[in-house]
C-alpha positions as CSV (number, residue, x, y, z in Angstrom):
1,M,0.1,0.0,0.1
2,R,1.5,3.3,-0.8
3,N,0.9,6.3,1.5
4,V,-0.1,9.2,-0.9
5,L,-0.4,12.8,0.3
6,I,-2.1,15.5,-1.7
7,T,-1.8,19.0,-0.7
8,G,-4.6,21.5,-1.9
9,G,-6.8,18.1,-1.6
10,S,-10.1,20.3,-1.8
11,G,-9.0,22.4,-4.9
12,F,-9.9,21.8,-8.6
13,L,-6.9,19.3,-9.5
14,G,-6.7,17.9,-5.9
15,R,-10.3,16.7,-6.0
16,N,-10.0,15.2,-9.6
17,L,-6.8,13.6,-8.6
18,A,-8.0,12.0,-5.3
19,V,-11.1,10.4,-7.2
20,H,-8.7,8.6,-9.7
21,L,-6.4,7.7,-7.0
22,R,-9.3,6.0,-5.1
23,E,-9.7,3.9,-8.1
24,Q,-6.2,2.7,-7.8
25,K,-7.0,0.0,-4.5
26,D,-3.4,0.3,-3.6
27,C,-3.0,3.8,-2.5
28,D,-3.9,5.3,1.0
29,I,-4.8,8.8,0.4
30,M,-4.5,11.6,2.9
31,T,-5.3,15.3,1.9
32,Y,-4.5,18.5,3.5
33,C,-6.3,21.6,2.8
34,R,-6.1,25.0,3.7
35,G,-7.3,25.5,7.2
36,D,-6.4,22.0,8.4
37,A,-4.1,21.9,11.7
38,K,-0.3,22.0,11.5
39,D,-0.1,18.5,13.3
40,D,-2.2,17.1,10.7
41,L,0.5,18.0,8.2
42,N,3.1,16.5,10.2
43,R,1.6,13.7,10.6
44,Y,0.6,13.1,7.0
45,L,4.4,13.8,6.0
46,S,5.6,11.5,8.7
47,R,4.0,8.7,6.6
48,A,3.9,9.7,2.9
49,D,5.9,8.0,0.5
50,F,4.5,10.3,-2.4
51,I,3.5,13.9,-2.1
52,F,1.4,15.8,-4.8
53,H,2.1,19.2,-3.6
54,L,-0.8,21.0,-5.5
55,A,-1.6,23.7,-2.6
56,G,-1.1,27.4,-3.8
57,V,-2.2,30.8,-3.7
58,N,-3.2,32.4,-7.3
59,R,-6.0,34.9,-6.4
60,P,-5.1,36.5,-3.0
61,E,-6.4,39.9,-1.8
62,S,-2.7,40.9,-1.3
63,A,0.3,40.2,-3.7
64,L,2.3,39.3,0.0
65,E,0.1,36.1,0.3
66,F,1.4,34.8,-3.1
67,D,4.9,34.4,-1.4
68,K,3.2,33.0,1.8
69,G,1.0,30.7,0.0
70,N,3.3,29.3,-2.8
71,A,6.9,29.7,-1.4
72,E,6.7,29.7,2.3
73,F,4.2,26.8,2.4
74,T,6.7,24.7,0.3
75,E,9.5,25.9,2.6
76,C,7.6,24.4,5.7
77,I,6.9,21.3,4.0
78,C,10.7,20.6,3.1
79,R,11.5,21.9,6.6
80,I,9.2,19.3,8.4
81,L,10.3,16.4,6.1
82,E,14.1,17.2,6.9
83,D,13.3,17.5,10.5
84,Q,11.8,13.9,10.2
85,G,14.7,12.5,8.2
86,R,12.3,11.6,5.3
87,A,12.9,12.2,1.5
88,P,9.5,11.1,-0.3
89,R,9.1,11.5,-4.0
90,I,7.4,14.8,-4.7
91,I,5.3,16.1,-7.2
92,F,4.9,19.9,-7.4
93,T,2.6,22.0,-9.4
94,S,4.1,25.1,-10.7
95,S,3.1,27.5,-13.3
96,T,4.1,28.7,-17.2
97,Q,4.0,32.0,-15.2
98,A,7.3,31.2,-13.5
99,E,8.9,32.2,-16.7
100,L,7.0,35.8,-16.2
101,N,8.0,38.8,-13.8
102,N,5.0,38.9,-12.0
103,P,4.2,38.0,-8.2
104,Y,2.4,35.0,-8.8
105,G,5.4,33.5,-11.1
106,A,7.7,34.9,-8.9
107,S,6.4,33.1,-6.0
108,K,6.3,29.6,-7.9
109,L,9.6,30.4,-9.1
110,K,10.7,30.4,-5.5
111,A,9.0,27.3,-4.4
112,E,10.6,25.5,-7.2
113,S,14.1,26.6,-5.9
114,I,13.1,25.6,-2.4
115,L,12.3,22.2,-3.7
116,R,15.4,21.9,-5.8
117,R,17.6,22.8,-2.9
118,F,15.6,20.1,-0.8
119,S,16.2,17.5,-3.5
120,A,20.1,18.5,-3.5
121,K,20.2,18.0,0.4
122,T,18.2,15.1,1.1
123,G,18.2,13.1,-2.5
124,A,14.7,13.1,-2.8
125,G,13.2,12.8,-6.1
126,V,11.2,15.9,-7.3
127,R,9.3,16.4,-10.5
128,I,8.1,19.6,-11.5
129,Y,5.1,20.5,-13.6
130,R,4.8,24.1,-15.0
131,L,1.1,24.0,-16.2
132,N,-1.0,25.8,-18.7
133,N,-4.5,26.9,-17.7
134,L,-6.6,24.1,-16.9
135,F,-10.2,23.2,-17.4
136,G,-12.4,20.3,-16.7
137,K,-15.2,19.4,-14.0
138,W,-15.2,21.0,-10.6
139,C,-13.1,24.3,-11.4
140,R,-14.5,27.0,-9.5
141,P,-16.1,29.7,-11.5
142,N,-15.6,33.5,-11.4
143,Y,-12.1,32.8,-9.8
144,N,-8.8,32.1,-11.9
145,S,-10.3,29.9,-14.7
146,V,-12.0,31.5,-17.7
147,T,-13.5,28.4,-19.1
148,A,-15.1,27.5,-15.7
149,T,-16.5,31.0,-15.6
150,F,-17.9,30.7,-19.1
151,C,-19.2,27.4,-18.8
152,H,-20.7,28.1,-15.1
153,N,-22.2,31.7,-16.5
154,I,-23.7,30.4,-19.9
155,A,-25.3,27.3,-18.2
156,H,-27.1,29.5,-15.7
157,G,-28.1,32.1,-18.0
158,L,-25.7,34.9,-16.9
159,P,-23.6,37.3,-19.1
160,I,-20.0,36.7,-19.9
161,M,-17.3,39.4,-20.4
162,I,-14.8,38.9,-23.1
163,S,-11.9,41.4,-22.9
164,D,-10.2,40.6,-26.1
165,A,-11.7,37.9,-28.2
166,A,-8.4,37.4,-30.3
167,H,-6.5,36.6,-27.5
168,E,-4.9,33.4,-27.6
169,F,-3.8,31.1,-24.8
170,Q,-3.1,27.3,-24.1
171,L,-5.5,24.9,-22.3
172,S,-4.8,21.6,-20.7
173,H,-7.6,19.4,-19.6
174,V,-7.3,18.2,-15.9
175,D,-7.9,14.6,-16.7
176,D,-4.3,14.7,-19.1
177,V,-2.8,16.1,-16.1
178,V,-4.1,13.4,-13.6
179,A,-3.0,10.6,-16.0
180,A,0.4,12.0,-15.9
181,F,0.6,12.1,-12.3
182,I,-0.9,8.4,-11.9
183,E,2.0,7.4,-14.3
184,D,4.6,9.0,-11.9
185,L,3.3,6.8,-9.0
186,G,5.0,4.0,-10.7
187,S,8.3,6.1,-12.0
188,H,11.6,6.0,-10.3
189,I,12.3,9.9,-9.8
190,Q,16.0,10.9,-9.4
191,G,16.8,14.4,-8.3
192,I,15.1,17.3,-10.1
193,E,13.0,16.5,-13.2
194,E,10.8,18.3,-15.5
195,G,7.1,16.9,-15.5
196,R,5.8,14.8,-18.4
197,P,4.5,16.6,-21.5
198,I,0.9,17.5,-21.1
199,P,-1.3,17.7,-24.1
200,S,-2.2,21.4,-24.7
201,Y,-4.8,23.4,-26.8
202,Q,-4.4,26.8,-28.2
203,I,-7.5,28.7,-28.8
204,K,-8.7,32.2,-28.9
205,L,-10.8,33.7,-26.1
206,G,-13.7,34.7,-28.5
207,D,-13.8,30.8,-30.1
208,L,-13.9,29.4,-26.5
209,A,-16.8,31.6,-25.5
210,G,-18.6,30.7,-29.0
211,R,-17.9,27.1,-28.6
212,I,-19.3,26.9,-25.0
213,Q,-22.4,29.1,-26.3
214,S,-23.1,26.6,-29.1
215,F,-23.1,23.6,-26.7
216,H,-25.5,25.4,-24.5
217,D,-27.7,26.2,-27.8
218,M,-27.5,22.6,-28.9
219,R,-29.0,21.2,-25.7
220,S,-32.3,22.7,-27.0
221,T,-32.1,21.1,-30.2
222,I,-30.7,17.5,-29.2
223,T,-27.6,18.4,-31.7
224,L,-24.4,17.0,-30.7
225,P,-21.1,18.9,-31.4
226,D,-18.4,17.5,-33.5
227,F,-16.7,15.1,-31.2
228,S,-14.2,14.0,-33.7
229,S,-11.7,16.5,-31.8
230,W,-10.9,15.5,-28.3
231,F,-10.9,19.1,-27.2
232,N,-14.3,19.5,-28.2
233,R,-15.4,16.2,-26.2
234,A,-13.6,17.5,-23.0
235,L,-14.9,21.0,-23.3
236,Y,-18.4,19.9,-24.0
237,S,-18.1,17.4,-20.8
238,T,-16.5,20.4,-18.7
239,Y,-19.8,22.7,-20.1
240,L,-22.3,19.8,-19.0
241,S,-20.4,19.8,-15.5
242,Y,-21.8,23.1,-14.6
243,V,-25.4,22.9,-16.2
244,P,-27.9,23.2,-12.9
245,L,-29.0,19.5,-12.0
246,D,-32.9,20.5,-12.8
247,A,-32.1,21.6,-16.0
248,L,-30.4,18.5,-17.1
249,E,-33.8,16.8,-18.2
250,G,-35.5,17.7,-21.2
251,A,-38.4,16.5,-23.2
252,L,-38.4,15.3,-26.7
253,E,-40.9,16.6,-29.2
254,I,-43.3,13.9,-29.8
255,R,-45.1,13.8,-33.3
256,A,-48.2,11.2,-32.8
257,D,-50.4,9.8,-35.2
258,A,-52.7,6.9,-35.6
259,R,-49.7,4.5,-36.2
260,G,-48.4,5.7,-32.7
261,S,-45.5,8.2,-32.0
262,L,-42.0,9.2,-33.1
263,A,-39.3,11.3,-31.6
264,E,-36.2,12.7,-32.5
265,F,-33.4,11.8,-30.0
266,L,-29.9,12.7,-31.2
267,K,-28.5,14.2,-34.6
268,Q,-25.1,15.6,-35.7
269,K,-24.2,16.6,-39.1
270,S,-21.4,13.9,-39.7
271,F,-23.1,11.2,-37.5
272,G,-26.8,11.4,-38.7
273,Q,-29.7,11.3,-36.9
274,V,-31.4,8.9,-34.0
275,F,-35.2,8.7,-33.8
276,V,-37.1,6.4,-31.1
277,S,-41.0,5.5,-32.2
278,R,-43.8,3.4,-30.7
279,T,-45.7,1.5,-32.9
280,K,-49.0,0.2,-32.3
281,P,-50.1,-3.6,-33.0
282,G,-50.5,-4.5,-36.8
283,V,-49.3,-1.1,-37.9
284,T,-46.7,-1.2,-40.5
285,R,-44.1,1.9,-40.9
286,G,-42.0,2.8,-44.1
287,N,-42.8,1.3,-47.4
288,H,-40.4,3.8,-49.0
289,F,-36.8,3.8,-50.5
290,H,-33.8,5.9,-50.3
291,H,-31.3,6.7,-52.9
292,C,-28.1,7.5,-50.8
293,K,-29.2,7.3,-47.0
294,S,-28.8,4.4,-45.2
295,E,-30.6,3.4,-41.8
296,K,-30.5,0.9,-39.0
297,F,-33.5,-0.4,-37.3
298,L,-33.4,-1.6,-33.6
299,V,-36.4,-3.0,-31.9
300,V,-36.1,-2.7,-28.1
301,E,-39.4,-3.7,-27.2
302,G,-42.0,-5.7,-28.5
303,K,-42.1,-8.1,-31.8
304,G,-41.6,-6.8,-35.4
305,L,-41.4,-7.8,-39.1
306,I,-38.7,-6.0,-41.1
307,R,-39.0,-6.6,-44.9
308,M,-37.1,-5.2,-47.7
309,R,-36.8,-5.8,-51.6
310,S,-34.7,-4.1,-54.3
311,V,-36.5,-1.5,-56.2
312,E,-35.5,-3.5,-59.1
313,G,-37.5,-6.3,-58.2
314,G,-36.6,-9.8,-57.1
315,A,-37.4,-11.5,-53.8
316,V,-38.5,-10.0,-50.5
317,K,-36.2,-10.6,-47.7
318,E,-37.5,-10.7,-44.1
319,F,-36.4,-10.4,-40.8
320,N,-38.2,-11.4,-37.4
321,V,-36.9,-9.0,-34.7
322,D,-37.7,-9.3,-31.0
323,G,-37.0,-6.6,-28.3
324,S,-35.5,-9.1,-26.2
325,N,-32.7,-10.1,-28.6
326,Y,-31.4,-6.5,-29.6
327,Q,-30.9,-7.4,-33.4
328,V,-29.9,-4.4,-35.5
329,V,-31.0,-4.7,-39.2
330,D,-29.0,-2.6,-41.5
331,I,-31.2,-0.8,-44.6
332,P,-29.0,-0.2,-47.6
333,P,-30.3,2.5,-50.4
334,G,-32.2,1.3,-53.3
335,F,-34.2,-1.0,-51.1
336,A,-38.1,-0.5,-50.3
337,H,-38.5,-1.2,-46.8
338,S,-41.1,-1.5,-44.2
339,I,-41.4,-2.9,-40.4
340,T,-44.5,-4.0,-39.0
341,N,-45.6,-4.5,-35.4
342,V,-46.5,-8.4,-35.4
343,G,-46.8,-8.3,-31.6
344,D,-49.6,-8.1,-28.9
345,G,-48.2,-4.6,-27.5
346,E,-46.8,-1.8,-28.7
347,M,-43.5,-2.1,-30.7
348,V,-40.5,0.4,-29.3
349,T,-37.8,0.9,-32.3
350,I,-34.8,3.0,-32.6
351,F,-34.1,4.3,-35.7
352,W,-30.7,5.8,-37.0
353,S,-30.6,7.5,-40.2
354,S,-27.0,8.7,-42.2
355,E,-28.2,12.0,-42.6
356,L,-30.2,14.5,-40.8
357,F,-34.0,15.3,-41.9
358,D,-34.2,18.2,-44.3
359,P,-37.5,19.0,-45.5
360,D,-36.1,20.7,-48.5
361,H,-34.1,17.7,-49.8
362,L,-35.6,14.5,-48.9
363,D,-34.2,11.3,-50.1
364,T,-37.5,9.4,-49.2
365,Y,-39.5,7.8,-52.1
366,Y,-42.8,6.0,-51.5
367,L,-42.7,2.4,-52.6
368,P,-44.5,-0.4,-51.0
369,V,-42.1,-3.6,-50.6
370,D,-44.8,-5.6,-52.6
371,F,-44.9,-3.4,-55.4
372,E,-45.8,-4.6,-58.7
373,A,-42.5,-5.4,-60.8
374,S,-42.5,-4.1,-64.5
375,E,-41.7,-6.8,-67.1
376,M,-38.1,-5.4,-67.0
377,Y,-37.8,-5.7,-63.5
378,A,-39.2,-9.2,-63.7
379,E,-36.9,-10.5,-66.3
380,R,-34.0,-9.7,-64.2
381,A,-35.6,-11.2,-61.1
């Protein structure tokens, strides 16, 4: 069992790391947070095999607090460890601002120097991460993260301020940082080392706000963003974590007639569209074909009969489907097709279409599966 101490355990990065570490099963996790007793820190340091030193100050009321919360606290940790005669491995989160001439960056650079001296004196392995701006779930809005602020305010219908839409900056996702930290747990760290490379994404402030606003607007249209980009997937999940719980539920627009009901569920331009339907016993849907559009049918409740036949004629192909078996049937273009509820109760079906519904460009043409073939088609059959 590895004894792991996280300073700043109630902060954004600390909370995410602690949750991931609890999945490791071989870690006994200790967290030290602002306001905890000094005796707790002494006790934790006396046990820790590995320290994630994440605690720090970045938005104080006074610039003097930068040095106290970053450099002096790091000095305190090192002094206690020296008094205890211990040299555990240490992961320290510095900042890219350590390269800049500002009070925050200077305090982080000073903390790095303290850890370098501690490593040289004790032989402790220390790895220093100079992190970019981070984003992800649980980051505090209206504090020091523009991503968290935009996500929170837009999700709650509050205004946002954009000082310079063209301003470019780097973002890294919290899970990428945590993944690097977990790899560090199994590493042999010698002396002072730089942290592992963390993926980063360059974006303009206006683009960031626009994407998050589009995510918010899409929720009312059941449209999904382009998830071929990992950054979009991570940013969307971050936005969703700020949506009020009561707002996570949304009703679908149901179109009902004598056959049953139908509702659009999800749609995305490069993915297509998903529908869900309820069909009454004995009712048939379809009896049409598409030139280019393809589909998938999945009955999840009830019993159905799917029939299809080439528009050029030939034999009818039938598929008996049952909701208890989850059988997916592909519908190729150029085939008239239908689905009939052959059970005693309602049939629930999920339909996927390769194209979004566009009333101005319909690729749907009425043709019963049992159409009467022309002589030419009959000769080919």
